[in-house]
Backbone as a chain_set.jsonl record, in Angstrom:
{"seq": "MEIIEDDSFNYDGYQVVRGEFFSHLYEPCITFNNFKVYMNTACIKKLPETDYVQILVNQEKKKLAVRPCSEESKDSFRWCSATAKRTPKQVTCRVFYGKITELMGWNPSYRYKLVGKLIQSNGQLLFIFDLTAPEIFTRTSKDGEKARTSRKPVYPSEWEHQFGVPVEEHQKSLQIDIFDGYALFGMNDKSTKNNMESEDMTHE", "coords": {"N": [[9.709, 26.112, 31.094], [6.591, 25.09, 32.232], [5.549, 21.997, 33.265], [2.783, 20.001, 34.13], [2.303, 17.475, 36.323], [0.242, 14.754, 35.783], [-0.69, 11.902, 36.967], [-3.419, 10.643, 36.618], [-4.025, 10.573, 33.889], [-5.32, 8.854, 31.163], [-5.568, 6.825, 28.319], [-8.072, 6.083, 27.549], [-10.943, 6.059, 25.917], [-9.429, 8.06, 23.86], [-8.757, 8.377, 20.359], [-6.525, 7.525, 17.914], [-5.479, 9.973, 15.507], [-6.422, 9.419, 12.027], [-3.707, 9.061, 9.841], [-3.999, 9.412, 7.155], [-5.514, 11.525, 6.755], [-3.974, 13.942, 7.011], [-1.328, 15.764, 5.258], [0.648, 13.784, 3.456], [3.277, 14.203, 2.047], [5.904, 13.443, 2.618], [5.709, 10.69, 3.311], [5.798, 7.302, 3.31], [4.327, 5.647, 0.609], [2.027, 3.87, -1.41], [0.689, 3.024, -4.498], [-2.274, 2.055, -6.544], [-3.057, 1.876, -9.817], [-4.769, 2.233, -12.93], [-4.251, -0.464, -13.773], [-1.399, -0.778, -12.845], [1.208, -0.546, -10.244], [2.731, 1.209, -7.889], [5.571, 2.669, -5.794], [6.208, 5.677, -3.958], [8.507, 8.455, -3.897], [9.238, 9.112, -1.479], [9.268, 6.362, -0.13], [11.511, 5.233, -1.503], [13.617, 6.698, -0.889], [13.993, 6.318, 1.802], [14.784, 3.9, 1.936], [17.502, 3.872, 0.63], [19.752, 2.135, -0.449], [18.513, 0.262, -1.51], [17.308, -1.693, -4.522], [15.614, -3.648, -5.404], [12.443, -5.306, -4.992], [9.96, -7.095, -2.875], [6.375, -8.009, -3.388], [4.236, -8.7, -0.786], [1.132, -10.295, 0.372], [-1.343, -10.202, 3.019], [-4.074, -11.905, 3.288], [-6.115, -12.345, 4.831], [-5.887, -10.584, 6.942], [-5.716, -8.422, 5.624], [-3.505, -6.852, 4.742], [-0.635, -5.234, 3.338], [2.73, -5.855, 2.269], [5.949, -4.386, 1.584], [9.022, -5.593, 0.752], [12.618, -5.009, 0.993], [14.87, -6.933, -1.695], [17.249, -9.081, -3.224], [17.955, -8.799, -6.493], [18.189, -11.333, -7.822], [16.415, -12.796, -6.168], [13.312, -14.724, -6.015], [10.591, -13.757, -7.928], [11.029, -10.992, -7.488], [11.121, -7.493, -8.121], [12.256, -4.646, -9.966], [11.96, -1.352, -8.251], [12.596, 1.096, -8.708], [13.842, 3.547, -10.896], [16.917, 2.823, -13.011], [18.802, 5.003, -12.826], [20.971, 7.639, -11.784], [18.968, 9.352, -10.018], [17.077, 7.838, -9.241], [13.996, 7.603, -9.381], [10.736, 6.88, -8.619], [9.365, 3.837, -10.189], [6.8, 2.832, -12.208], [5.025, -0.155, -12.421], [3.491, -2.574, -14.467], [1.01, -4.426, -14.178], [-1.281, -6.433, -14.276], [-2.944, -9.203, -13.67], [-1.94, -9.141, -10.873], [-2.95, -6.66, -9.913], [-5.634, -7.153, -10.693], [-6.229, -9.0, -8.982], [-6.019, -7.758, -6.34], [-7.8, -5.602, -6.444], [-10.242, -7.505, -6.43], [-9.961, -8.542, -4.397], [-10.313, -6.479, -2.174], [-12.671, -5.238, -3.116], [-12.391, -3.13, -4.694], [-12.841, -0.458, -7.178], [-11.675, -0.986, -10.43], [-11.257, 0.922, -12.055], [-10.524, 3.048, -10.959], [-8.319, 5.31, -8.686], [-6.132, 4.237, -6.421], [-4.701, 5.036, -3.223], [-2.416, 4.288, -0.527], [-1.274, 4.992, 2.633], [1.82, 4.1, 4.307], [4.037, 2.493, 6.703], [7.535, 2.331, 7.508], [8.989, -0.25, 9.006], [10.671, -2.587, 11.38], [10.894, -5.889, 11.487], [11.549, -9.072, 13.05], [14.312, -8.61, 12.414], [14.389, -7.499, 9.802], [13.778, -4.995, 7.372], [10.81, -3.322, 6.394], [7.975, -2.158, 4.34], [4.865, -1.826, 5.682], [1.332, -1.644, 4.543], [-2.106, -0.917, 4.823], [-4.535, -2.31, 3.686], [-7.092, -1.621, 4.213], [-7.349, 1.013, 4.451], [-7.714, 3.186, 2.186], [-7.075, 5.885, 0.205], [-9.26, 7.205, -1.961], [-9.593, 7.875, -5.183], [-11.954, 8.957, -7.526], [-13.232, 8.399, -10.575], [-14.741, 10.129, -13.102], [-16.696, 11.053, -16.116], [-17.874, 12.874, -18.479], [-20.365, 13.208, -21.398], [-19.146, 11.86, -24.358], [-16.18, 12.885, -23.369], [-13.135, 12.634, -22.005], [-12.257, 10.595, -19.696], [-11.972, 11.748, -16.284], [-9.843, 12.031, -13.438], [-10.377, 12.571, -10.083], [-9.115, 15.197, -8.111], [-9.252, 15.262, -5.422], [-9.542, 13.322, -2.888], [-11.684, 10.615, -1.655], [-12.913, 8.698, 1.368], [-13.225, 5.399, 3.158], [-16.613, 4.719, 3.955], [-16.981, 4.32, 6.592], [-15.376, 5.646, 8.445], [-16.526, 8.241, 8.414], [-17.626, 9.045, 10.832], [-15.343, 9.131, 12.871], [-12.315, 10.024, 14.139], [-9.96, 8.086, 14.086], [-8.7, 5.114, 15.165], [-8.949, 3.537, 18.451], [-6.276, 4.024, 20.785], [-5.134, 1.763, 21.695], [-5.754, -0.42, 19.829], [-4.185, 1.051, 17.678], [-1.815, 0.467, 18.314], [-1.639, -1.997, 18.334], [-1.773, -2.769, 15.709], [0.762, -2.311, 13.976], [2.246, -4.566, 14.83], [3.787, -7.064, 13.436], [3.733, -10.138, 11.916], [5.715, -11.225, 9.308], [5.823, -13.59, 8.494], [3.504, -14.624, 8.751], [0.737, -15.823, 7.309], [1.224, -14.368, 5.029], [1.382, -13.989, 1.693], [3.489, -14.465, -1.363], [3.68, -12.47, -3.922], [4.057, -12.609, -7.621], [5.819, -10.331, -9.717], [6.935, -9.758, -12.131], [7.454, -9.468, -15.779], [7.497, -11.905, -16.775], [6.406, -13.686, -14.779], [3.854, -12.529, -14.795], [3.037, -13.102, -17.133], [2.729, -16.051, -17.54], [0.973, -16.105, -15.287], [-1.23, -15.092, -16.682], [-1.419, -16.714, -18.952], [-2.237, -19.201, -17.566], [-4.746, -18.484, -16.301], [-6.071, -18.018, -18.624], [-6.236, -20.209, -19.914], [-7.521, -21.69, -17.965], [-9.954, -20.428, -18.486], [-10.969, -21.383, -20.671]], "CA": [[8.374, 25.786, 30.643], [5.851, 24.382, 33.341], [4.84, 21.14, 33.084], [2.062, 19.637, 35.195], [2.196, 16.195, 36.522], [-0.925, 14.265, 36.251], [-0.96, 10.499, 36.952], [-4.637, 10.193, 36.532], [-4.56, 10.423, 32.819], [-5.073, 7.826, 30.736], [-5.742, 6.797, 26.685], [-9.349, 5.486, 27.261], [-11.68, 6.944, 25.041], [-8.838, 8.622, 22.757], [-8.369, 7.889, 19.006], [-5.281, 8.219, 16.992], [-6.058, 10.55, 14.205], [-5.535, 8.593, 10.523], [-2.498, 9.996, 9.065], [-4.557, 9.793, 5.953], [-6.248, 12.783, 7.456], [-2.86, 14.747, 6.949], [-0.626, 15.777, 4.184], [1.771, 13.026, 3.789], [4.058, 14.069, 1.22], [7.111, 12.804, 2.965], [5.164, 9.452, 4.072], [5.684, 6.115, 2.06], [2.691, 5.468, -0.137], [1.936, 2.752, -2.621], [-0.573, 3.506, -5.327], [-2.785, 1.287, -7.762], [-3.616, 2.955, -10.758], [-4.73, 1.695, -14.349], [-3.381, -1.841, -13.892], [-0.084, -0.167, -12.574], [1.42, -0.456, -9.065], [4.223, 1.853, -7.549], [5.682, 3.334, -4.629], [6.503, 7.103, -4.072], [9.96, 9.012, -3.711], [9.476, 8.66, 0.253], [9.765, 4.755, 0.127], [12.908, 4.854, -2.055], [14.572, 7.663, -0.052], [14.118, 5.429, 3.205], [15.921, 2.337, 1.521], [18.608, 4.177, -0.509], [20.407, 1.077, -1.196], [17.538, -1.121, -2.3], [16.616, -1.419, -5.881], [14.841, -4.374, -5.916], [11.68, -5.46, -3.617], [9.015, -7.977, -3.316], [5.191, -7.597, -2.455], [3.477, -9.655, 0.035], [-0.119, -9.835, 0.988], [-2.192, -11.202, 4.004], [-5.667, -11.76, 2.475], [-7.063, -12.276, 6.167], [-5.505, -9.175, 7.716], [-5.924, -7.04, 4.379], [-2.398, -5.913, 4.926], [0.317, -5.355, 2.264], [4.15, -5.608, 2.71], [6.825, -4.343, 0.598], [10.079, -5.942, 1.591], [13.854, -5.084, 0.125], [15.251, -8.246, -1.477], [17.947, -8.916, -4.281], [17.659, -8.805, -8.116], [18.184, -12.756, -7.97], [15.355, -13.33, -5.442], [12.243, -15.143, -6.611], [9.314, -13.026, -7.647], [11.547, -9.403, -7.074], [11.066, -6.617, -9.074], [13.029, -3.036, -9.647], [10.874, -0.368, -7.828], [12.972, 2.732, -9.086], [14.611, 3.77, -12.386], [17.913, 2.826, -12.881], [19.692, 6.4, -12.951], [21.273, 8.082, -10.408], [18.117, 10.172, -9.352], [16.219, 6.895, -8.581], [12.926, 7.994, -9.507], [9.752, 5.574, -8.683], [8.923, 2.989, -11.619], [5.156, 2.167, -12.547], [5.126, -1.553, -13.109], [2.304, -2.915, -15.05], [0.566, -6.179, -13.216], [-2.685, -6.787, -14.671], [-3.016, -10.219, -12.761], [-2.004, -8.801, -9.263], [-4.006, -5.736, -9.949], [-7.087, -7.756, -10.727], [-6.653, -9.821, -7.74], [-6.294, -7.005, -5.132], [-9.119, -4.822, -6.49], [-11.244, -8.307, -6.445], [-10.123, -8.809, -2.649], [-10.947, -5.454, -1.473], [-14.142, -5.078, -3.486], [-12.487, -1.658, -5.215], [-13.248, -0.197, -8.656], [-10.453, -1.012, -11.004], [-10.854, 2.364, -12.815], [-10.671, 4.245, -9.583], [-7.323, 5.379, -8.154], [-6.094, 3.913, -4.646], [-3.187, 5.231, -2.642], [-2.16, 3.793, 0.611], [-0.019, 5.394, 3.317], [2.242, 3.214, 5.047], [5.155, 3.051, 7.741], [8.435, 1.413, 7.582], [8.791, -1.02, 10.552], [11.619, -3.896, 11.579], [10.362, -7.102, 12.208], [12.499, -10.173, 12.716], [15.586, -8.016, 12.241], [14.393, -7.192, 8.643], [13.09, -3.46, 7.339], [9.818, -3.357, 5.398], [6.957, -1.196, 4.546], [3.357, -2.226, 5.727], [0.245, -0.854, 4.365], [-3.333, -1.221, 5.245], [-5.565, -2.616, 2.49], [-8.808, -1.378, 4.249], [-7.528, 2.457, 4.63], [-7.273, 3.729, 1.031], [-7.495, 7.2, -0.385], [-9.959, 6.63, -3.164], [-9.722, 8.903, -6.322], [-12.769, 8.515, -8.292], [-12.85, 8.901, -11.98], [-15.867, 10.414, -13.709], [-16.581, 11.377, -17.465], [-18.941, 13.36, -19.717], [-20.787, 12.625, -22.637], [-18.235, 12.421, -25.544], [-15.16, 13.51, -22.91], [-12.14, 11.831, -21.555], [-12.637, 10.338, -18.055], [-11.116, 12.699, -15.369], [-9.606, 11.57, -12.03], [-10.716, 13.749, -9.101], [-7.883, 15.502, -7.341], [-9.87, 15.343, -4.102], [-9.79, 11.898, -2.313], [-12.607, 10.187, -0.712], [-12.429, 7.663, 2.069], [-14.247, 4.672, 3.488], [-17.594, 5.449, 4.47], [-17.162, 3.91, 7.924], [-14.635, 6.706, 8.771], [-17.004, 9.667, 8.704], [-17.734, 9.537, 12.285], [-14.645, 8.92, 13.636], [-11.145, 10.408, 13.674], [-9.052, 7.189, 13.8], [-8.786, 3.964, 15.948], [-8.25, 3.443, 19.699], [-5.057, 3.918, 20.913], [-4.739, 0.07, 22.029], [-5.954, -0.969, 18.418], [-3.363, 1.697, 16.823], [-0.681, 0.152, 18.797], [-1.492, -3.685, 17.786], [-1.74, -2.749, 14.178], [1.778, -2.786, 13.53], [2.791, -5.622, 15.254], [3.593, -7.948, 12.339], [4.616, -11.21, 11.609], [5.75, -11.197, 8.06], [5.956, -14.904, 7.795], [2.401, -15.384, 9.411], [-0.446, -15.552, 6.799], [1.404, -13.587, 4.02], [1.655, -14.495, 0.408], [4.217, -13.4, -1.954], [3.176, -12.146, -5.335], [5.377, -12.348, -8.523], [5.549, -8.89, -10.653], [7.761, -9.594, -13.278], [6.464, -9.652, -16.97], [7.344, -13.342, -16.9], [5.523, -14.212, -13.891], [2.447, -12.301, -14.893], [2.673, -13.69, -18.563], [2.634, -17.159, -17.246], [-0.017, -16.473, -14.539], [-2.174, -14.753, -17.405], [-1.646, -18.264, -19.747], [-2.924, -20.255, -16.581], [-6.039, -17.989, -16.271], [-6.758, -18.158, -20.187], [-6.509, -22.154, -19.941], [-8.907, -21.915, -17.042], [-11.248, -20.077, -18.992], [-11.301, -22.123, -21.834]], "C": [[7.67, 24.994, 31.8], [5.512, 23.196, 32.831], [4.101, 20.288, 34.019], [2.102, 18.153, 35.106], [0.805, 15.914, 36.724], [-0.99, 12.601, 35.959], [-2.301, 10.214, 36.786], [-4.964, 10.117, 34.772], [-4.513, 9.137, 31.89], [-5.519, 8.044, 29.023], [-7.211, 6.391, 26.676], [-10.129, 6.456, 26.493], [-10.992, 7.804, 23.444], [-8.693, 7.693, 21.542], [-7.277, 8.368, 18.629], [-5.817, 8.546, 15.633], [-5.284, 9.882, 13.028], [-4.297, 9.475, 10.308], [-2.97, 10.296, 7.718], [-5.122, 11.342, 5.786], [-5.318, 14.249, 6.971], [-2.538, 14.697, 5.401], [0.577, 14.815, 4.382], [2.705, 12.76, 2.362], [5.859, 13.544, 1.196], [6.964, 11.158, 3.559], [5.334, 8.251, 2.938], [4.117, 5.89, 2.011], [2.991, 4.355, -1.38], [0.434, 3.005, -3.422], [-0.987, 2.441, -6.635], [-3.449, 1.995, -8.401], [-3.742, 2.179, -12.225], [-3.716, 0.771, -14.369], [-1.93, -1.687, -13.63], [0.095, -0.26, -11.022], [2.64, 0.339, -8.665], [4.161, 2.496, -6.426], [6.118, 4.632, -4.81], [7.836, 7.127, -3.719], [10.085, 8.53, -2.408], [9.968, 7.341, 0.335], [11.264, 4.841, -0.659], [13.931, 5.661, -1.291], [14.777, 6.746, 1.461], [15.04, 4.301, 2.922], [16.753, 2.922, 0.545], [19.334, 3.072, -1.241], [19.574, -0.089, -1.646], [17.142, -0.52, -3.674], [15.579, -2.478, -6.189], [13.817, -4.734, -4.443], [10.859, -6.598, -4.136], [7.588, -7.432, -2.511], [4.751, -8.863, -1.96], [2.024, -9.481, 0.597], [-0.792, -10.838, 1.88], [-3.489, -10.938, 3.664], [-6.672, -11.872, 3.692], [-7.056, -11.138, 7.095], [-5.666, -8.006, 6.82], [-4.746, -6.123, 4.61], [-1.48, -6.163, 3.624], [1.745, -5.195, 2.642], [4.965, -5.842, 1.669], [8.312, -4.537, 1.321], [11.606, -5.975, 0.314], [14.192, -6.722, -0.062], [16.501, -8.058, -2.796], [17.358, -9.035, -5.538], [17.374, -10.365, -8.454], [17.304, -13.273, -7.321], [14.175, -13.676, -6.129], [11.159, -14.059, -6.584], [9.723, -11.314, -7.275], [11.168, -8.765, -8.271], [11.506, -5.023, -8.817], [11.808, -2.089, -9.336], [11.295, 1.083, -8.12], [13.865, 2.497, -10.175], [16.146, 3.588, -11.938], [19.264, 3.828, -13.195], [19.791, 6.931, -11.671], [20.075, 8.974, -9.511], [17.157, 9.326, -8.742], [14.739, 7.353, -8.34], [11.698, 6.59, -9.341], [9.166, 4.928, -10.151], [7.565, 2.259, -11.122], [5.475, 0.781, -13.023], [3.588, -2.131, -13.242], [2.21, -4.386, -14.448], [-0.895, -6.411, -13.468], [-3.006, -7.827, -13.635], [-3.052, -9.722, -11.454], [-2.919, -7.599, -9.308], [-5.622, -5.992, -9.765], [-7.446, -8.446, -9.057], [-6.76, -8.904, -6.402], [-7.466, -6.464, -5.22], [-10.362, -5.854, -6.096], [-11.458, -8.46, -4.71], [-10.726, -7.758, -2.039], [-12.23, -4.691, -2.009], [-13.763, -3.378, -4.127], [-12.93, -1.578, -6.691], [-12.105, -0.25, -9.584], [-10.073, 0.166, -12.02], [-10.942, 3.32, -11.796], [-8.952, 4.33, -9.45], [-6.797, 5.012, -6.655], [-4.593, 4.249, -4.192], [-3.458, 4.958, -1.077], [-1.067, 4.64, 1.545], [0.335, 4.286, 4.212], [3.284, 3.588, 6.018], [6.155, 1.684, 7.522], [8.876, 0.952, 9.072], [10.043, -2.049, 10.415], [10.778, -4.612, 11.914], [11.401, -8.411, 11.953], [13.776, -9.818, 12.162], [15.526, -7.462, 10.674], [13.494, -5.936, 8.334], [12.156, -3.735, 6.111], [8.776, -2.485, 5.658], [5.543, -2.407, 4.744], [2.384, -1.209, 5.389], [-0.822, -1.46, 4.631], [-4.165, -1.327, 3.95], [-7.076, -1.861, 2.926], [-8.492, 0.576, 4.441], [-6.825, 3.17, 3.329], [-7.613, 5.182, 0.876], [-8.113, 6.709, -1.611], [-9.934, 8.249, -4.102], [-10.649, 8.482, -7.421], [-12.499, 8.91, -9.971], [-14.39, 9.337, -12.685], [-15.648, 11.153, -15.233], [-17.991, 11.878, -17.824], [-19.394, 12.729, -20.707], [-19.624, 12.909, -23.341], [-16.75, 12.788, -24.843], [-14.542, 12.216, -22.176], [-12.526, 11.475, -19.777], [-11.686, 11.149, -17.38], [-10.861, 12.162, -13.801], [-9.668, 12.803, -11.13], [-9.534, 13.815, -8.439], [-8.366, 15.408, -5.853], [-10.24, 13.759, -3.636], [-10.943, 11.72, -1.489], [-12.102, 9.11, 0.09], [-13.618, 6.827, 2.614], [-15.411, 5.311, 4.248], [-17.753, 5.485, 5.877], [-16.264, 4.874, 8.862], [-15.193, 8.098, 9.224], [-17.67, 10.001, 10.001], [-16.726, 9.219, 13.276], [-13.263, 9.566, 13.334], [-9.882, 9.184, 13.3], [-9.754, 5.858, 14.414], [-8.361, 4.032, 17.379], [-7.047, 3.329, 19.822], [-4.534, 2.5, 20.96], [-4.438, -0.578, 20.696], [-4.906, -0.407, 17.859], [-1.955, 0.94, 17.267], [-0.288, -1.425, 18.23], [-1.072, -3.423, 16.403], [-0.442, -2.931, 13.486], [2.62, -3.645, 13.866], [2.577, -6.727, 14.297], [4.524, -8.991, 12.249], [4.745, -11.546, 10.199], [5.398, -12.541, 7.49], [4.303, -15.65, 8.317], [1.151, -14.984, 8.138], [-0.012, -14.78, 5.332], [1.851, -14.255, 2.673], [2.521, -13.891, -0.56], [4.18, -13.645, -3.44], [4.416, -11.784, -6.413], [5.003, -11.178, -9.318], [6.059, -8.73, -11.7], [6.861, -9.643, -14.682], [6.446, -11.226, -17.044], [6.547, -14.263, -16.436], [3.966, -14.037, -14.351], [2.09, -12.932, -16.235], [2.224, -15.334, -18.022], [1.127, -17.41, -16.151], [-1.461, -16.311, -15.437], [-2.578, -16.064, -18.555], [-2.656, -18.84, -18.99], [-4.231, -19.811, -16.644], [-6.705, -18.258, -17.532], [-6.995, -19.538, -20.346], [-7.496, -22.362, -18.994], [-10.133, -21.779, -17.544], [-11.879, -20.541, -20.184], [-12.184, -23.292, -21.821]], "O": [[8.392, 24.141, 32.315], [5.069, 23.314, 31.688], [4.837, 19.747, 34.845], [1.966, 17.578, 34.025], [0.129, 16.524, 37.552], [-1.303, 12.14, 34.861], [-2.35, 8.985, 36.831], [-6.036, 9.651, 34.385], [-3.518, 8.42, 31.992], [-5.754, 9.148, 28.533], [-7.64, 6.364, 25.522], [-9.847, 7.654, 26.523], [-11.591, 8.075, 22.403], [-8.538, 6.477, 21.646], [-6.946, 9.521, 18.905], [-6.389, 7.798, 14.841], [-4.064, 9.755, 12.922], [-4.188, 10.617, 10.755], [-2.51, 11.256, 7.1], [-5.086, 12.068, 4.792], [-5.82, 15.329, 6.661], [-3.084, 14.01, 4.538], [1.387, 14.976, 5.295], [2.872, 11.701, 1.757], [6.671, 13.362, 0.289], [7.873, 10.54, 4.114], [4.968, 8.418, 1.774], [3.179, 5.915, 2.808], [4.014, 4.171, -2.04], [-0.67, 3.134, -2.893], [-0.194, 2.1, -7.514], [-4.333, 2.72, -7.944], [-2.767, 1.531, -12.607], [-2.582, 0.963, -14.807], [-1.188, -2.485, -14.203], [-0.948, -0.035, -10.408], [3.669, 0.004, -9.252], [3.107, 2.907, -5.94], [6.486, 4.849, -5.964], [8.407, 6.124, -3.292], [10.898, 7.649, -2.129], [11.068, 7.151, 0.854], [12.171, 4.303, -0.024], [15.06, 5.204, -1.115], [15.873, 6.682, 2.016], [15.927, 3.904, 3.678], [16.691, 2.365, -0.551], [19.498, 3.083, -2.461], [19.98, -1.174, -2.064], [16.79, 0.628, -3.947], [14.755, -2.302, -7.086], [14.149, -4.559, -3.271], [10.877, -7.047, -5.282], [7.538, -6.75, -1.488], [4.857, -9.926, -2.573], [1.794, -8.486, 1.285], [-0.844, -12.043, 1.633], [-3.978, -9.811, 3.746], [-7.856, -11.55, 3.587], [-7.97, -10.8, 7.846], [-5.736, -6.836, 7.197], [-4.856, -4.898, 4.675], [-1.6, -7.192, 2.958], [1.954, -4.277, 3.434], [4.998, -6.846, 0.957], [8.712, -3.823, 2.241], [11.702, -6.606, -0.739], [13.999, -7.593, 0.786], [16.64, -6.941, -3.293], [16.184, -9.399, -5.601], [16.475, -10.67, -9.238], [17.099, -14.43, -7.686], [13.889, -12.853, -6.999], [10.811, -13.506, -5.541], [8.877, -10.52, -6.863], [10.919, -9.372, -9.313], [11.227, -4.34, -7.832], [10.811, -2.058, -10.057], [10.598, 2.068, -7.875], [14.52, 1.471, -10.36], [16.607, 4.012, -10.879], [20.364, 3.512, -13.647], [19.025, 6.796, -10.717], [20.333, 9.239, -8.336], [16.425, 9.765, -7.855], [14.315, 7.465, -7.19], [11.854, 5.504, -9.9], [8.609, 5.594, -11.024], [7.306, 1.51, -10.18], [6.189, 0.632, -14.015], [2.73, -2.133, -12.36], [3.098, -5.226, -14.304], [-1.594, -6.584, -12.47], [-3.39, -7.334, -12.574], [-4.108, -9.817, -10.829], [-3.825, -7.704, -8.482], [-6.484, -5.419, -9.099], [-8.429, -8.402, -8.317], [-7.498, -9.256, -5.482], [-8.284, -6.653, -4.32], [-11.365, -5.386, -5.558], [-12.47, -8.489, -4.009], [-11.699, -8.011, -1.329], [-12.727, -3.717, -1.443], [-14.623, -2.498, -4.078], [-13.333, -2.567, -7.303], [-11.412, 0.755, -9.427], [-9.007, 0.344, -12.61], [-11.504, 4.401, -11.966], [-8.287, 3.489, -10.058], [-7.231, 5.716, -5.743], [-3.562, 3.813, -4.705], [-4.476, 5.317, -0.486], [0.019, 4.896, 1.026], [-0.504, 3.606, 4.803], [3.509, 4.777, 6.243], [5.827, 0.503, 7.407], [9.052, 1.685, 10.045], [10.394, -2.312, 9.265], [9.847, -4.214, 12.614], [11.926, -8.675, 10.871], [14.362, -10.641, 11.458], [16.573, -6.977, 10.246], [12.475, -5.811, 9.014], [12.546, -4.238, 5.058], [8.528, -2.038, 6.777], [5.335, -3.459, 4.139], [2.484, -0.059, 5.816], [-0.703, -2.681, 4.731], [-4.385, -0.327, 3.266], [-7.975, -1.603, 2.127], [-9.463, 1.325, 4.547], [-5.682, 3.626, 3.347], [-8.556, 5.599, 1.549], [-7.542, 5.847, -2.279], [-10.2, 9.38, -3.694], [-10.215, 7.685, -8.253], [-11.607, 9.656, -10.377], [-15.185, 8.4, -12.619], [-14.598, 11.738, -15.502], [-19.041, 11.333, -17.485], [-18.884, 11.647, -20.995], [-19.02, 13.963, -23.142], [-15.918, 13.04, -25.715], [-15.109, 11.171, -21.854], [-13.015, 12.232, -18.939], [-10.567, 11.263, -17.881], [-11.834, 11.924, -13.086], [-9.106, 13.865, -11.394], [-8.889, 12.807, -8.149], [-7.428, 15.549, -5.068], [-11.209, 13.16, -4.102], [-11.229, 12.576, -0.652], [-11.061, 8.542, -0.237], [-14.768, 7.267, 2.613], [-15.26, 6.25, 5.029], [-18.426, 6.341, 6.45], [-16.493, 4.825, 10.07], [-14.686, 8.879, 10.029], [-18.197, 11.093, 10.214], [-17.07, 9.032, 14.443], [-13.034, 9.657, 12.128], [-9.044, 9.35, 12.414], [-10.936, 5.544, 14.272], [-7.307, 4.643, 17.555], [-6.487, 2.553, 19.048], [-3.565, 2.151, 20.286], [-3.378, -1.113, 20.373], [-4.272, -1.296, 17.289], [-1.046, 0.893, 16.439], [0.786, -1.899, 17.86], [-0.007, -3.887, 15.998], [-0.42, -3.63, 12.474], [3.735, -3.652, 13.344], [1.497, -7.313, 14.221], [5.74, -8.915, 12.421], [3.813, -12.23, 9.775], [4.859, -12.729, 6.399], [4.016, -16.846, 8.268], [0.714, -13.833, 8.118], [-0.918, -14.606, 4.517], [2.75, -15.095, 2.723], [2.357, -12.677, -0.675], [4.522, -14.66, -4.046], [5.371, -11.028, -6.236], [3.81, -11.05, -9.593], [5.83, -7.72, -12.365], [5.649, -9.848, -14.62], [5.397, -11.784, -17.367], [6.054, -15.237, -17.004], [3.092, -14.904, -14.344], [0.926, -13.269, -16.451], [1.061, -15.613, -18.311], [0.414, -18.413, -16.131], [-2.488, -16.956, -15.227], [-3.722, -16.33, -18.924], [-3.782, -19.034, -19.449], [-5.039, -20.651, -17.039], [-7.851, -18.706, -17.528], [-7.997, -19.943, -20.935], [-8.342, -23.231, -19.206], [-11.122, -22.485, -17.347], [-12.984, -20.229, -20.628], [-12.432, -23.891, -22.867]]}, "num_chains": 1, "name": "protein.A"}
């Protein structure tokens, strides 16, 4: 195969095409739907020894991280079934769901899916998801009929006239310090119940 040497080439003006525009059956994904959150099978297969995880959110950078942890870790939750097959587990999280939809201006009735990457930071593996880059599955209903979720996703309007982001910006996007601006969210029933009780007291 002939390879042409061209030292004049550079990446100026190029955009890295967004992964959301391709099929990502085998890519790590997290979904927010009907007051539940869950990761897909691809996530679980990439970390076969992990049963419990924590979710961290950076409100300023609009990033979400999922990191492995032990069952005893504060705010941990089980992300897969306790069976040998290890299938994704949908976790009900009304308070967290409400906070995310409020932070991002999302419609809580829609389904939002985020494609992420498994990275290593400070010797620790974790998934990183960009909250500003969701696939949005709308719900519509006709008179007297149950609401139906669209099978075709829509994307943020600002993506309409672009393929992705410039190469330099893309390279910086995964340079993450997981301890810089990230807040840890509790997902278990006890934490959720306590948070809901606190909010109820606030509104009284």
